[in-house]
C-alpha positions as CSV (number, residue, x, y, z in Angstrom):
1,M,-12.3,5.8,-22.7
2,L,-14.1,7.7,-25.4
3,I,-17.5,7.5,-23.5
4,C,-16.1,9.6,-20.7
5,A,-14.9,12.3,-23.0
6,C,-18.3,13.0,-24.6
7,R,-20.2,16.1,-23.7
8,L,-23.5,14.5,-24.7
9,I,-24.6,10.9,-25.5
10,R,-27.6,10.8,-27.8
11,F,-29.1,7.3,-27.1
12,K,-31.4,6.0,-29.8
13,S,-33.8,3.7,-28.0
14,Y,-35.8,2.3,-30.9
15,D,-35.5,0.3,-34.1
16,Y,-34.8,-2.9,-32.1
17,A,-37.0,-4.9,-34.6
18,G,-38.0,-4.5,-38.2
19,S,-37.8,-6.1,-41.7
20,W,-34.3,-7.4,-40.9
21,L,-35.7,-10.0,-38.5
22,T,-37.6,-13.1,-39.5
23,W,-40.1,-12.7,-36.6
24,A,-42.3,-9.9,-35.3
25,D,-41.1,-8.2,-32.2
26,H,-41.2,-4.9,-30.2
27,Q,-39.4,-2.1,-31.9
28,A,-38.7,-0.1,-28.8
29,N,-39.0,-2.2,-25.7
30,L,-37.9,-0.6,-22.4
31,Y,-37.3,-4.0,-20.7
32,G,-37.1,-7.6,-21.9
33,G,-35.8,-8.3,-25.3
34,S,-35.8,-12.1,-24.7
35,R,-35.6,-12.8,-28.5
36,T,-33.1,-10.1,-29.6
37,N,-31.3,-9.6,-26.3
38,V,-31.8,-5.9,-26.8
39,S,-33.6,-3.4,-24.5
40,T,-33.2,0.2,-23.5
41,D,-32.7,-0.9,-19.8
42,K,-29.8,-3.3,-20.7
43,A,-28.1,-0.7,-23.0
44,L,-28.4,2.1,-20.4
45,K,-27.0,-0.1,-17.7
46,Y,-24.1,-1.1,-20.0
47,Y,-23.2,2.6,-20.7
48,L,-23.5,3.6,-17.1
49,A,-21.3,0.6,-15.9
50,N,-18.7,1.6,-18.4
51,G,-18.2,5.2,-17.4
52,A,-21.1,7.2,-18.9
53,S,-22.6,9.9,-16.8
54,A,-26.4,9.8,-16.5
55,S,-26.6,13.6,-16.8
56,K,-25.0,13.4,-20.3
57,I,-27.5,10.9,-21.7
58,N,-30.2,12.2,-24.0
59,L,-32.8,9.3,-24.5
60,G,-34.5,9.3,-27.8
61,I,-37.9,7.7,-28.1
62,P,-39.9,6.7,-31.2
63,L,-43.0,8.7,-32.1
64,Y,-44.0,6.2,-34.8
65,G,-44.9,2.5,-35.1
66,R,-44.1,-0.4,-37.3
67,A,-46.5,-3.0,-38.6
68,F,-45.8,-6.6,-39.3
69,E,-48.2,-8.2,-41.8
70,S,-49.7,-11.7,-41.6
71,T,-48.4,-12.7,-38.2
72,D,-49.9,-14.5,-35.3
73,G,-48.2,-12.1,-32.9
74,I,-44.9,-11.3,-31.1
75,G,-42.2,-13.8,-31.7
76,Q,-44.0,-15.3,-34.7
77,S,-43.0,-15.2,-38.4
78,Y,-44.6,-12.6,-40.7
79,S,-44.9,-12.1,-44.4
80,G,-43.9,-8.5,-44.8
81,V,-43.9,-5.1,-43.2
82,S,-46.6,-2.5,-43.9
83,A,-45.7,0.4,-46.1
84,T,-48.0,2.5,-43.9
85,Q,-46.1,4.4,-41.2
86,Y,-47.8,5.5,-38.0
87,Q,-46.2,8.8,-36.8
88,L,-47.1,11.6,-34.5
C-alpha cells in the first residue's frame, strides 16, 4: 500500500467548507462534520486504520478564516462569501 511507503504524510485539515457548498459550515472542524461527513478526526482514524504511522503524519491547521454572507448560521444557506480574508 502506498501509504506505508511514504516518509511523511502532510495532512491538510482545512477547507472542509467554502463557496462550493450551498450552506455555511465549519471550514476546519476537528470533530463532527454531520452535514459534510468530513472531520479531521474521521480522516486521521481512516489513515491510521489503513496503515499510516502516526509518527509520519504532519497535521496542517488553518491560520485564516472564511466568512459566509447573509446567513442565519451554521447549516443555513448564504448569499455569498466575503472577499475579506482573515489571516494571521
